[in-house]
PAMARFI-805651 format. One record per atom (N, C-alpha, C): x, y, z. Coordinates in steps of 0.2 Angstrom, whole numbers, padded with zeros to 4 digits, always signed. Example, Ala and Ser with C-alpha at 12.3 -4.5 7.8 and 13.67 -1.06 7.14 Angstrom:
% residues 2
+0066-0028+0039+0062-0022+0039+0066-0016+0039+0064-0011+0035+0068-0005+0036+0064+0000+0039
END
This chain:
% residues 463
+0093-0156+0087+0088-0151+0084+0092-0145+0081+0097-0143+0085+0102-0137+0082+0105-0139+0076+0107-0145+0075+0111-0148+0070+0106-0148+0063+0100-0150+0064+0095-0150+0059+0094-0143+0057+0093-0138+0061+0091-0131+0060+0097-0128+0056+0103-0130+0058+0109-0127+0054+0109-0129+0047+0106-0135+0045+0106-0137+0038+0100-0134+0034+0096-0130+0037+0091-0127+0034+0093-0120+0031+0093-0120+0024+0095-0114+0021+0089-0109+0020+0087-0105+0025+0081-0101+0024+0081-0096+0019+0087-0094+0017+0087-0089+0012+0085-0092+0005+0088-0098+0004+0086-0101-0002+0078-0103-0003+0076-0105+0003+0069-0107+0004+0064-0101+0002+0066-0095+0005+0063-0089+0004+0063-0086-0004+0069-0087-0007+0070-0085-0014+0066-0090-0018+0066-0096-0017+0062-0101-0021+0055-0099-0020+0053-0098-0014+0046-0096-0013+0044-0090-0017+0048-0085-0017+0046-0079-0021+0046-0080-0028+0051-0084-0031+0051-0085-0038+0045-0089-0041+0043-0094-0037+0037-0098-0039+0030-0095-0038+0030-0089-0035+0024-0086-0034+0019-0085-0040+0022-0083-0046+0017-0082-0051+0014-0089-0053+0018-0095-0053+0016-0101-0055+0011-0103-0050+0012-0102-0043+0007-0104-0038+0000-0100-0040+0001-0094-0041-0006-0090-0042-0009-0092-0049-0006-0094-0054-0009-0097-0060-0013-0103-0058-0009-0108-0055-0012-0114-0053-0018-0113-0049-0017-0109-0044-0023-0108-0039-0029-0105-0043-0028-0100-0048-0033-0097-0051-0037-0103-0055-0033-0107-0058-0036-0113-0062-0040-0117-0058-0038-0119-0052-0041-0123-0047-0048-0120-0045-0047-0114-0043-0053-0110-0040-0058-0110-0045-0057-0108-0052-0062-0108-0057-0065-0114-0059-0061-0120-0058-0063-0126-0061-0064-0132-0057-0061-0131-0051-0061-0137-0046-0064-0136-0039-0061-0132-0035-0063-0130-0028-0061-0123-0026-0066-0120-0023-0065-0113-0021-0062-0112-0014-0062-0118-0011-0060-0117-0004-0052-0119-0003-0051-0125-0004-0044-0128-0003-0040-0128-0009-0036-0123-0010-0032-0123-0016-0025-0124-0015-0021-0124-0020-0013-0125-0019-0011-0119-0016-0013-0113-0018-0011-0107-0015-0011-0106-0008-0017-0108-0005-0019-0107+0002-0015-0112+0006-0014-0118+0003-0010-0124+0006-0003-0122+0007+0000-0120+0001+0007-0119+0001+0009-0113+0006+0005-0108+0005+0006-0102+0009+0005-0103+0016+0000-0107+0018-0001-0108+0025+0005-0112+0028+0007-0117+0024+0013-0121+0026+0019-0117+0027+0020-0112+0022+0026-0108+0023+0025-0103+0029+0019-0101+0030+0018-0096+0036+0020-0100+0042+0017-0106+0043+0018-0110+0049+0026-0112+0050+0029-0113+0044+0036-0115+0045+0040-0110+0047+0040-0104+0044+0044-0098+0046+0042-0096+0053+0036-0096+0055+0034-0094+0062+0038-0098+0067+0037-0105+0065+0040-0110+0070+0048-0109+0070+0051-0108+0064+0058-0107+0064+0060-0101+0067+0057-0096+0066+0058-0089+0069+0058-0090+0077+0053-0093+0080+0053-0094+0087+0059-0098+0090+0062-0102+0086+0067-0106+0088+0074-0103+0088+0075-0099+0082+0081-0096+0081+0082-0089+0084+0077-0085+0085+0077-0078+0087+0080-0077+0094+0083-0071+0095+0085-0070+0102+0080-0070+0107+0082-0071+0113+0077-0073+0119+0072-0067+0119+0074-0061+0119+0070-0055+0120+0065-0055+0115+0067-0056+0109+0062-0055+0103+0058-0061+0103+0060-0067+0105+0057-0073+0105+0051-0073+0110+0052-0070+0116+0046-0069+0121+0041-0064+0118+0043-0059+0115+0038-0054+0112+0034-0058+0106+0038-0061+0102+0034-0065+0096+0029-0070+0099+0032-0074+0104+0027-0079+0107+0021-0076+0110+0022-0070+0113+0016-0067+0116+0011-0065+0111+0014-0062+0105+0010-0060+0100+0006-0066+0097+0010-0071+0095+0007-0077+0092+0002-0080+0096+0003-0080+0103-0002-0083+0108-0008-0079+0108-0008-0073+0108-0014-0068+0108-0018-0069+0101-0014-0070+0096-0017-0071+0089-0021-0077+0089-0017-0083+0091-0020-0089+0091-0027-0089+0096-0026-0086+0101-0032-0086+0106-0038-0082+0102-0036-0077+0099-0041-0073+0095-0045-0077+0090-0040-0081+0086-0043-0085+0080-0047-0090+0083-0045-0094+0088-0049-0099+0091-0056-0096+0094-0056-0091+0097-0062-0088+0099-0067-0086+0093-0064-0083+0088-0067-0081+0082-0071-0087+0079-0067-0092+0078-0070-0098+0075-0075-0102+0080-0074-0101+0086-0078-0104+0091-0085-0101+0091-0085-0094+0090-0091-0090+0090-0095-0092+0084-0092-0093+0078-0095-0094+0072-0098-0102+0072-0094-0106+0075-0096-0113+0076-0102-0114+0080-0102-0110+0086-0108-0111+0091-0114-0108+0088-0114-0104+0083-0120-0101+0080-0122-0105+0074-0117-0107+0070-0119-0110+0063-0116-0117+0062-0113-0120+0067-0110-0126+0066-0105-0126+0061-0104-0132+0057-0099-0132+0052-0101-0129+0046-0107-0126+0045-0108-0123+0039-0104-0117+0038-0100-0117+0032-0096-0111+0031-0090-0110+0035-0088-0115+0039-0082-0115+0043-0076-0115+0040-0075-0119+0034-0069-0119+0030-0068-0112+0027-0073-0109+0025-0072-0102+0022-0070-0097+0027-0073-0098+0033-0070-0093+0039-0063-0095+0041-0061-0101+0041-0054-0102+0042-0049-0099+0037-0052-0101+0030-0048-0098+0025-0047-0090+0025-0053-0087+0027-0053-0080+0027-0048-0077+0032-0048-0080+0038-0044-0077+0044-0037-0079+0043-0035-0085+0040-0028-0086+0038-0025-0081+0033-0029-0080+0028-0027-0075+0022-0026-0068+0025-0031-0066+0030-0030-0060+0032-0024-0059+0037-0022-0063+0041-0017-0063+0046-0010-0066+0043-0010-0068+0037-0004-0070+0034+0002-0065+0034+0000-0059+0032+0005-0054+0032+0008-0052+0039+0004-0050+0044+0008-0049+0050+0011-0055+0053+0009-0061+0052+0012-0067+0055+0019-0067+0052+0020-0067+0045+0026-0068+0042+0031-0062+0043+0028-0056+0044+0032-0050+0045+0036-0051+0052+0032-0053+0057+0035-0054+0063+0040-0060+0063+0038-0065+0059+0043-0071+0059+0049-0069+0055+0049-0066+0050+0055-0065+0045+0060-0060+0048+0058-0055+0052+0063-0050+0055+0069-0054+0058+0068-0058+0063+0073-0061+0067+0077-0066+0062+0073-0069+0057+0077-0074+0052+0082-0070+0048+0079-0064+0045+0084-0060+0041+0090-0057+0045+0089-0056+0052+0094-0053+0056+0099-0059+0058+0096-0065+0060+0101-0070+0062+0105-0073+0056+0102-0074+0050+0106-0077+0045+0109-0071+0040+0108-0065+0042+0110-0059+0038+0108-0060+0031+0101-0061+0030+0098-0062+0024+0097-0056+0020+0098-0055+0014+0096-0050+0010+0094-0052+0003+0088-0051+0002+0085-0054-0005+0087-0049-0010+0091-0051-0015+0093-0047-0020+0087-0044-0024+0088-0038-0027+0083-0035-0031+0081-0039-0037+0086-0043-0040+0084-0047-0046+0079-0052-0044+0079-0055-0038+0074-0060-0036+0067-0057-0037+0066-0052-0034+0060-0048-0034+0058-0047-0042+0063-0045-0045+0062-0043-0052+0060-0049-0057+0063-0055-0055+0061-0061-0059+0054-0063-0057+0052-0062-0051+0045-0063-0050+0040-0059-0053+0042-0052-0053+0038-0047-0057+0038-0049-0064+0044-0051-0067+0044-0053-0074+0039-0059-0075+0039-0064-0071+0034-0069-0071+0027-0067-0072+0025-0063-0067+0018-0060-0067+0016-0056-0074+0021-0052-0076+0019-0048-0082+0020-0052-0088+0024-0057-0088+0024-0061-0094+0018-0065-0095+0015-0068-0089+0009-0071-0090+0003-0067-0093+0003-0061-0090-0002-0056-0093-0001-0055-0101+0005-0054-0102+0007-0052-0109+0005-0058-0114+0008-0064-0112+0007-0070-0116-0001-0072-0117-0004-0072-0111-0011-0073-0111-0015-0068-0116-0013-0062-0116-0016-0057-0120-0015-0059-0128-0009-0060-0129-0007-0062-0136-0010-0068-0138-0011-0073-0134-0014-0079-0136-0022-0079-0135-0024-0074-0132-0032-0073-0132-0035-0077-0127-0031-0079-0121-0034-0083-0116-0035-0080-0109-0033-0074-0109-0033-0070-0103-0040-0069-0100-0041-0069-0093-0047-0068-0090-0049-0060-0090-0055-0059-0091-0057-0052-0091-0056-0049-0084-0054-0043-0084-0053-0039-0077-0060-0037-0075-0064-0035-0079-0071-0033-0077-0076-0036-0082-0082-0038-0080-0087-0041-0085-0090-0036-0090-0090-0029-0088-0093-0024-0092-0088-0019-0094-0081-0020-0093-0076-0015-0095-0071-0018-0099-0066-0014-0101-0060-0017-0105-0055-0020-0100-0050-0024-0103-0045-0026-0099-0045-0034-0097-0038-0036-0097-0037-0043-0095-0031-0044-0090-0031-0049-0086-0026-0049-0082-0023-0056-0081-0022-0059-0087-0018-0065-0088-0023-0071-0086-0020-0076-0083-0023-0082-0080-0024-0082-0073-0023-0076-0070-0024-0075-0062-0031-0075-0060-0032-0075-0053-0039-0075-0051-0041-0068-0049-0037-0064-0046-0040-0057-0043-0035-0052-0046-0038-0048-0050-0034-0042-0053-0031-0037-0048-0035-0036-0043-0032-0031-0038-0026-0034-0034-0026-0040-0033-0020-0043-0030-0014-0043-0034-0015-0044-0041-0010-0044-0046-0007-0036-0046-0012-0032-0046-0011-0025-0047-0007-0022-0041-0008-0025-0035-0004-0023-0029+0003-0026-0029+0004-0032-0032+0010-0035-0033+0014-0030-0038+0011-0028-0043+0015-0024-0048+0017-0017-0045+0012-0015-0041+0013-0008-0038+0019-0009-0032+0019-0014-0029+0024-0015-0023+0031-0017-0026+0032-0020-0032+0038-0023-0034+0041-0018-0039+0037-0014-0043+0039-0010-0048+0045-0005-0046+0044-0002-0040+0049+0003-0037+0056-0001-0037+0056-0007-0035+0062-0011-0035+0065-0012-0042+0061-0013-0047+0063-0013-0054+0067-0006-0056+0063-0001-0054+0066+0006-0056+0073+0007-0052+0073+0005-0046+0079+0005-0042+0085+0002-0045+0084-0004-0048+0089-0008-0051+0091-0005-0058+0086-0002-0061+0088+0002-0067+0092+0008-0066+0090+0012-0060+0094+0018-0058+0101+0016-0056+0102+0010-0052+0108+0008-0050+0113+0005-0055+0110+0004-0061+0114+0001-0066+0116-0006-0064+0112-0010-0061+0113-0017-0058+0114-0022-0064+0117-0027-0063+0118-0032-0069+0111-0035-0071+0111-0037-0077+0105-0040-0080+0101-0035-0083+0104-0030-0086+0100-0024-0089+0095-0026-0094+0097-0031-0098+0092-0034-0103+0086-0036-0100+0086-0040-0095+0081-0043-0091+0077-0037-0088+0080-0032-0085+0077-0027-0082+0073-0023-0087+0075-0022-0093+0072-0018-0098+0066-0022-0101+0067-0029-0102+0061-0033-0104+0056-0033-0099+0058-0033-0093+0053-0033-0087+0049-0026-0087+0053-0021-0088+0050-0014-0089+0045-0014-0094+0046-0016-0100+0042-0016-0106+0035-0020-0104+0036-0026-0101+0031-0030-0099+0026-0027-0094+0030-0024-0089+0026-0020-0084+0022-0015-0086+0025-0011-0091+0021-0005-0094+0015-0008-0098+0016-0013-0102+0011-0017-0105+0005-0019-0100+0007-0022-0095+0003-0025-0090-0002-0020-0087+0001-0014-0085-0003-0009-0081-0008-0006-0086-0006-0006-0092-0011-0003-0097-0016-0008-0099-0014-0014-0100-0019-0020-0102-0024-0022-0096-0022-0021-0090-0026-0024-0085-0033-0020-0084-0032-0013-0086-0038-0009-0086-0040-0006-0079-0036-0008-0074-0037-0005-0067-0033+0002-0066-0036+0007-0063-0033+0013-0063-0027+0014-0058-0028+0010-0052-0023+0011-0047-0016+0009-0049-0014+0004-0053-0007+0002-0055-0005+0008-0060-0009+0010-0064-0007+0015-0069-0005+0022-0066-0009+0024-0061-0008+0031-0058-0002+0030-0053-0001+0024-0050+0004+0022-0046+0011+0023-0050+0011+0020-0056+0016+0020-0060+0018+0028-0062+0013+0032-0064+0015+0039-0065+0018+0042-0059+0016+0041-0053+0019+0044-0047+0026+0041-0047+0027+0035-0048+0034+0032-0048+0038+0035-0053+0036+0037-0059+0040+0040-0064+0042+0047-0061+0037+0051-0058+0039+0057-0055+0044+0057-0050+0043+0052-0045+0048+0051-0040+0055+0049-0043+0055+0045-0048+0061+0043-0051+0065+0049-0054+0061+0053-0057+0064+0059-0060+0067+0064-0055+0063+0065-0050+0066+0069-0044+0072+0066-0041+0072+0059-0041+0079+0056-0038+0084+0058-0043+0083+0057-0050+0088+0059-0055+0090+0066-0054+0086+0071-0053+0088+0078-0052+0092+0079-0046+0090+0075-0040+0094+0076-0034+0101+0073-0035+0101+0067-0038+0108+0063-0040+0112+0067-0045+0109+0071-0049+0112+0075-0054+0117+0080-0050+0115+0083-0044+0119+0088-0041+0123+0085-0036+0122+0078-0034+0127+0075-0029+0131+0070-0031+0129+0067-0037+0133+0062-0040+0135+0063-0047+0135+0058-0051+0137+0058-0058+0132+0062-0063+0134+0068-0065+0129+0072-0068+0127+0069-0075+0132+0067-0079+0130+0065-0085+0126+0058-0085+0127+0054-0081+0124+0048-0080+0116+0049-0078+0115+0053-0073+0108+0054-0071+0105+0059-0076+0108+0063-0080+0105+0067-0085+0102+0062-0090+0106+0057-0092+0103+0053-0097+0097+0049-0094+0098+0047-0088+0092+0043-0085+0086+0047-0084+0087+0053-0082+0081+0058-0082+0078+0058-0089+0081+0059-0094+0079+0060-0101+0075+0053-0103+0078+0048-0101+0075+0041-0103+0068+0041-0099+0068+0043-0093+0062+0042-0089+0056+0047-0092+0058+0053-0094+0053+0057-0097+0051+0054-0104+0055+0051-0108+0053+0048-0114+0048+0042-0113+0050+0038-0108+0046+0032-0107+0039+0034-0104+0039+0039-0100+0033+0042-0097+0028+0045-0102+0031+0049-0107+0027+0052-0112+0024+0047-0117+0028+0041-0119+0026+0036-0123+0020+0032-0120+0021+0031-0113+0015+0028-0109+0009+0032-0109+0010+0038-0108+0004+0043-0108+0001+0043-0115+0005+0043-0120+0002+0044-0127-0002+0037-0129+0000+0031-0126-0003+0025-0127-0009+0024-0123-0010+0028-0118-0016+0028-0113-0022+0028-0117-0024+0032-0121-0031+0032-0124-0033+0026-0128-0028+0023-0130-0029+0017-0134-0029+0010-0130-0027+0011-0124-0027+0005-0119-0033+0004-0116-0034-0002-0113-0040-0004-0109-0041+0001-0103-0035+0003-0099-0036+0007-0094-0038+0014-0096-0036+0016-0102-0038+0023-0104-0045+0023-0106-0048+0017-0109-0055+0017-0111-0059+0016-0105-0057+0013-0100-0061+0012-0094-0061+0019-0090-0056+0023-0091-0056+0030-0088-0061+0034-0091-0061+0033-0098-0066+0037-0102-0073+0035-0100-0074+0029-0100-0081+0026-0099-0084+0028-0092-0080+0027-0087-0082+0028-0080-0082+0035-0078-0078+0039-0080-0077+0046-0078-0080+0051-0083-0082+0048-0089-0086+0053-0093-0081+0058-0096-0075+0056-0098-0070+0061-0101-0067+0058-0107-0065+0062-0112-0062+0059-0118-0054+0061-0118-0050+0056-0118-0043+0057-0117-0041+0059-0124-0036+0064-0125-0034+0066-0131-0029+0061-0135-0031+0060-0141-0027+0055-0145-0023+0059-0150-0017+0056-0152-0013+0059-0157-0016+0057-0164-0016+0062-0168-0019+0062-0175-0013+0060-0180-0014+0055-0184-0009+0053-0189-0011+0055-0196-0017+0059-0196-0019+0062-0203-0017+0069-0204-0013+0070-0209-0010+0076-0211-0014+0080-0217-0018+0076-0220-0021+0079-0226-0028+0081-0226-0031+0081-0220-0038+0082-0219-0039+0089-0216-0045+0092-0218-0047+0099-0215-0049+0098-0208-0051+0103-0205-0053+0103-0198-0060+0101-0197-0064+0098-0202-0071+0096-0201-0071+0090-0196-0066+0085-0197-0066+0079-0193-0065+0082-0185-0060+0086-0184-0059+0089-0177-0065+0092-0175-0069+0096-0179-0075+0099-0177-0080+0094-0175-0081+0089-0179-0086+0084-0178-0084+0080-0171-0078+0079-0170-0076+0075-0164-0077+0080-0158-0076+0086-0159-0078+0091-0153-0085+0091-0152-0089+0091-0157-0096+0091-0156-0099+0085-0153-0096+0079-0155-0097+0073-0151-0096+0073-0144-0090+0076-0142-0088+0076-0135-0093+0080-0131-0095+0086-0134-0099+0091-0131-0106+0087-0130-0108+0084-0135-0115+0080-0135-0114+0075-0129-0109+0071-0129-0108+0066-0124-0108+0069-0117-0105+0075-0116-0105+0078-0110-0112+0080-0108-0116+0082-0113-0123+0084-0111-0127+0078-0109-0126+0073-0112-0129+0067-0110-0128+0064-0103-0121+0064-0102-0119+0061-0095-0115+0067-0091-0118+0072-0089-0114+0077-0085-0111+0075-0079-0113+0070-0076-0111+0068-0069-0106+0062-0069-0104+0060-0075-0100+0054-0075-0093+0055-0073-0091+0061-0073-0084+0062-0071-0083+0060-0063-0088+0060-0059-0088+0058-0052-0090+0051-0051-0092+0048-0057-0095+0041-0056-0090+0036-0055-0091+0031-0052-0087+0025-0051-0079+0027-0049-0079+0032-0045-0072+0033-0042-0069+0028-0038-0073+0025-0034-0071+0019-0031-0075+0013-0032-0078+0013-0039-0081+0007-0042-0086+0003-0037-0090+0007-0035-0096+0004-0031-0094+0002-0024-0088+0003-0022-0086+0001-0015-0090+0004-0010-0093+0010-0011-0097+0013-0006-0103+0009-0004-0106+0006-0009-0112+0002-0008-0110-0004-0004-0104-0007-0005-0102-0013-0001-0101-0011+0006-0098-0005+0007-0096-0002+0013-0102-0001+0017-0107+0002+0014-0113+0003+0018-0117-0003+0020-0117-0008+0015-0120-0015+0017-0117-0018+0023-0110-0019+0022-0106-0022+0027-0106-0018+0034-0106-0012+0034-0107-0008+0040-0114-0009+0043-0119-0010+0039-0126-0011+0042-0126-0018+0045-0122-0023+0042-0122-0029+0045-0118-0029+0052-0113-0025+0052-0109-0025+0058-0112-0021+0064-0116-0016+0062-0120-0012+0067-0125-0017+0070-0128-0021+0066-0134-0025+0068-0132-0031+0072-0125-0033+0072-0123-0039+0075-0122-0038+0082-0121-0043+0086-0121-0043+0093-0114-0040+0096-0113-0040+0102-0107-0037+0105-0101-0041+0103-0102-0048+0103-0096-0053+0102-0094-0052+0095-0099-0051+0090-0097-0050+0083-0093-0043+0082-0095-0038+0086-0092-0032+0085-0085-0032+0088-0084-0036+0093-0077-0037+0096-0073-0042+0091-0076-0047+0089-0072-0052+0085-0073-0052+0078-0078-0048+0076-0079-0048+0068-0085-0052+0066-0088-0050+0061-0094-0053+0058-0092-0059+0054-0085-0060+0052-0083-0065+0048-0083-0064+0041-0082-0070+0037-0081-0070+0030-0087-0073+0027-0092-0075+0030-0098-0078+0028-0105-0075+0030-0109-0074+0026-0116-0072+0028-0121-0078+0027-0126-0078+0031-0130-0084+0031-0137-0082+0028-0139-0084+0022-0146-0083+0019-0150-0089+0021-0155-0088+0026-0159-0094+0028-0154-0100+0030-0149-0098+0033-0144-0103+0036-0140-0106+0030-0141-0104+0024-0136-0106+0019-0130-0101+0019-0124-0104+0019-0118-0100+0019-0116-0097+0012-0115-0090+0012-0113-0087+0006-0107-0083+0008-0102-0083+0004-0096-0079+0005-0098-0071+0005-0096-0068+0010-0097-0061+0011-0093-0057+0006-0097-0053+0003-0094-0048-0003-0089-0043+0001-0083-0043+0000-0078-0039+0003-0079-0032+0000-0078-0027+0004-0078-0020+0002-0072-0018-0003-0067-0022-0003-0061-0021-0006-0057-0014-0004-0058-0012+0002-0055-0007+0005-0052-0010+0012-0046-0012+0012-0043-0017+0017-0044-0015+0024-0044-0009+0025-0044-0006+0032-0051-0008+0035-0056-0006+0031-0063-0007+0033-0065-0015+0033-0062-0019+0028-0063-0026+0028-0061-0029+0034-0055-0027+0036-0052-0030+0042-0056-0028+0049-0058-0022+0049-0061-0020+0055-0068-0023+0055-0072-0024+0050-0078-0027+0050-0078-0034+0050-0074-0038+0046-0073-0045+0046-0070-0048+0053-0065-0044+0055-0061-0047+0061-0063-0043+0068-0067-0038+0067-0069-0034+0073-0063-0030+0076-0065-0027+0082-0060-0022+0085-0054-0025+0087-0055-0031+0090-0049-0035+0093-0045-0037+0087-0048-0040+0082-0044-0042+0076-0040-0036+0073-0043-0031+0072-0040-0025+0069-0034-0023+0073-0035-0023+0080-0029-0020+0084-0023-0025+0084-0025-0032+0084-0020-0037+0084-0016-0037+0077-0020-0036+0072-0017-0035+0065-0012-0030+0064-0013-0024+0067-0009-0018+0065-0004-0017+0070-0004-0020+0076+0001-0019+0081+0008-0020+0078+0010-0025+0074+0017-0026+0071+0019-0020+0067+0014-0018+0063+0015-0012+0058+0016-0006+0061+0012-0005+0067+0013+0002+0070+0020+0002+0073+0022-0004+0076+0029-0004+0079+0035-0003+0074+0034-0006+0069+0040-0005+0064+0039+0001+0060+0033+0004+0059+0032+0011+0056+0035+0016+0060+0035+0015+0067+0038+0020+0072+0045+0020+0071+0048+0014+0071+0055+0013+0070+0058+0016+0063+0054+0015+0058+0056+0017+0051+0056+0025+0051+0051+0028+0054+0050+0035+0054+0055+0038+0058+0057+0035+0064+0062+0038+0068+0069+0038+0065+0070+0032+0061+0077+0032+0058+0077+0037+0052+0071+0038+0049+0071+0043+0043+0072+0050+0046+0069+0052+0052+0070+0059+0055+0077+0060+0057+0080+0055+0060+0086+0056+0063+0092+0056+0057+0090+0053+0052+0095+0053+0046+0092+0056+0040+0088+0061+0040+0085+0064+0035+0089+0067+0029+0095+0069+0031+0100+0072+0026+0102+0066+0021+0104+0060+0024+0106+0055+0021+0101+0051+0017+0095+0051+0020+0089+0048+0017+0087+0051+0010+0087+0058+0010+0084+0061+0004+0088+0060-0002+0095+0058-0001+0099+0057-0007+0100+0050-0008+0097+0045-0004+0098+0038-0005+0092+0035-0009+0093+0034-0015+0088+0031-0019+0085+0025-0017+0089+0020-0014+0087+0014-0012+0081+0015-0007+0082+0019-0002+0077+0021+0004+0071+0024+0001+0072+0029-0004+0066+0033-0006+0062+0028-0010+0064+0024-0014+0060+0020-0018+0057+0014-0014+0061+0011-0010+0058+0006-0005+0052+0009-0001+0053+0015+0001+0048+0019+0005+0042+0020+0001+0043+0022-0005+0037+0023-0010+0034+0017-0011+0037+0011-0011+0034+0005-0012+0029+0004-0007+0031+0005-0001+0026+0004+0005+0021+0009+0005+0022+0015+0003+0017+0020+0003+0012+0019-0002+0014+0017-0008+0009+0015-0013+0005+0009-0011+0008+0004-0007+0004-0001-0005-0002+0001+0000+0000+0005+0005-0004+0008+0009-0010+0012+0006-0009+0015+0001-0014+0019-0003-0018+0014-0007-0015+0009-0010-0019+0004-0014-0024+0000-0010-0021-0001-0004-0025-0005+0001-0032-0002+0003-0032+0005+0002-0038+0009+0003-0042+0009-0003-0039+0010-0009-0043+0012-0015-0045+0006-0019-0041+0001-0018-0042-0005-0023-0043-0012-0019-0040-0012-0013-0040-0018-0008-0036-0024-0011-0037-0029-0007-0033-0035-0008-0025-0034-0008-0023-0030-0003-0016-0029-0002-0014-0032+0005-0017-0029+0010-0015-0031+0017-0018-0038+0018-0023-0040+0015-0027-0046+0017-0026-0052+0011-0021-0051+0007-0020-0055+0002-0013-0058+0002-0012-0065+0004-0006-0068+0004-0001-0067-0002-0004-0067-0008+0000-0066-0014+0004-0060-0014+0002-0055-0012+0006-0048-0011+0009-0048-0005+0007-0052+0000+0010-0051+0007+0017-0052+0008+0020-0057+0004+0027-0059+0005+0031-0053+0002+0029-0050-0003+0033-0044-0006+0033-0038-0001+0027-0037+0002+0027-0031+0007+0031-0033+0013+0031-0039+0015+0035-0040+0021+0042-0040+0020+0044-0042+0014+0052-0042+0012+0054-0035+0011+0050-0031+0008+0052-0024+0006+0052-0020+0013+0047-0021+0017+0047-0018+0024+0053-0019+0028+0055-0026+0028+0061-0028+0032+0067-0025+0029+0068-0025+0022+0074-0023+0019+0075-0015+0020+0069-0012+0020+0069-0004+0021+0071-0003+0028+0069-0007+0033+0070-0006+0040+0078-0007+0041+0080-0013+0038+0087-0014+0039+0092-0009+0036+0090-0007+0030+0094-0002+0027+0094+0005+0031+0088+0007+0034+0088+0013+0038+0092+0012+0044+0092+0006+0047+0096+0004+0053+0103+0005+0052+0105+0002+0046+0112+0003+0044+0114+0010+0044+0110+0014+0040+0112+0021+0040+0113+0024+0046+0108+0023+0051+0108+0026+0058+0114+0023+0062+0116+0017+0061+0122+0015+0064+0128+0018+0062+0129+0019+0055+0134+0023+0052+0135+0030+0055+0129+0033+0056+0129+0040+0059+0132+0040+0066+0129+0035+0070+0131+0034+0077+0139+0033+0077+0141+0028+0073+0148+0027+0073+0153+0033+0071+0150+0036+0066+0154+0042+0064+0154+0048+0070+0148+0048+0073+0148+0053+0079+0153+0051+0084+0153+0044+0086+0157+0042+0091+0165+0043+0089+0166+0042+0083+0173+0043+0081+0175+0050+0081+0171+0055+0080+0172+0062+0081+0173+0064+0088+0169+0061+0092+0170+0062+0100+0177+0059+0102+0179+0053+0100+0185+0050+0102+0191+0054+0099+0190+0057+0094+0196+0062+0091+0197+0068+0095+0191+0070+0098+0191+0076+0102+0195+0075+0109
END
């Protein structure tokens, strides 16, 4: 058994798994739309990967961590069996496959996070930034090519925007938001593959403008601000000339993106849903002010007709779904409050997929109950405490370390998007990226902390 395990190159498996993600998601989308909505390539491949890494982790991890992981997995398995048992006892096999699919998708991220930590530690695995960037390139290239060919699926039925051949725009937006800081990090570090990085950057900007969803675009603006701040910090502590140039490039790219906003699907959706008119650059130099006066009159007339639209659709109707699902949760029995109402509603005993709120924290609490919510977030709370502890202890080194700052921002934006747009914490497509970035950040901070302790020890020995 030991010999067979030694032949497994887990790093290569993880790298291949990341690289084929865009392909998996395109095939899954086509299958869901045209063949079967339950068992798809995506759920099968990701479930097998999840079970494989969890099993491998239990075998190769250190005894102390193995015991803790085994206890967590045992509690999770007991919860899942109880969850499915409750649904089966009331409704039989009706909708049971949807319930299984829902609970597997939801707990995919914490399971692989717990599994990958000892694997990365044992095999000293570090996923190069270029691997994540190649995957990002795949996603953005699909969006770009589908738009050029006119075959992309619409993001909204009544708004502007397309998101390639994928199935869920919010999941793709979450992937772009989580991996884009790694792209910026590679550009700031001047890593090899500059041409690929700049091509990916162009396609990324195109994608966030084309999709029509607000979260990725505003996340990109915040990323630009943070990147510029990093350049300012590095200007004073590192190469002044290099980071001055990079800061200027960031400003130029950001300004160009903002100028393109009013003409893009996301800009048009902002105008439509919030009742605002984004300023556009005028390319006419021989006209009098009549046109501008007419435009101003039209804007004022529009504001009179729709005075409250600036506050409309801030969360795209999610408050309605939240209210409906909360009513279902409150009306459920004590078992459903503890184990969750599940992912299916029954209309005269006919199973219908529950419409998720698309605010992940509420979805997990309602669909998986109090117990499921606690079990889901236990690993995240533990690793978050460790990350914050390392940040506090090494704050001086952290604030000048662009790797840490951008990886930390990647996780922060995921936490925010999980609340505002959903399909982040309970979507396997984005889960692997969040897990890897979390582990990479943890290991980086741990390394910084160990350097500090070793330096402190050396000083004490010298005394």
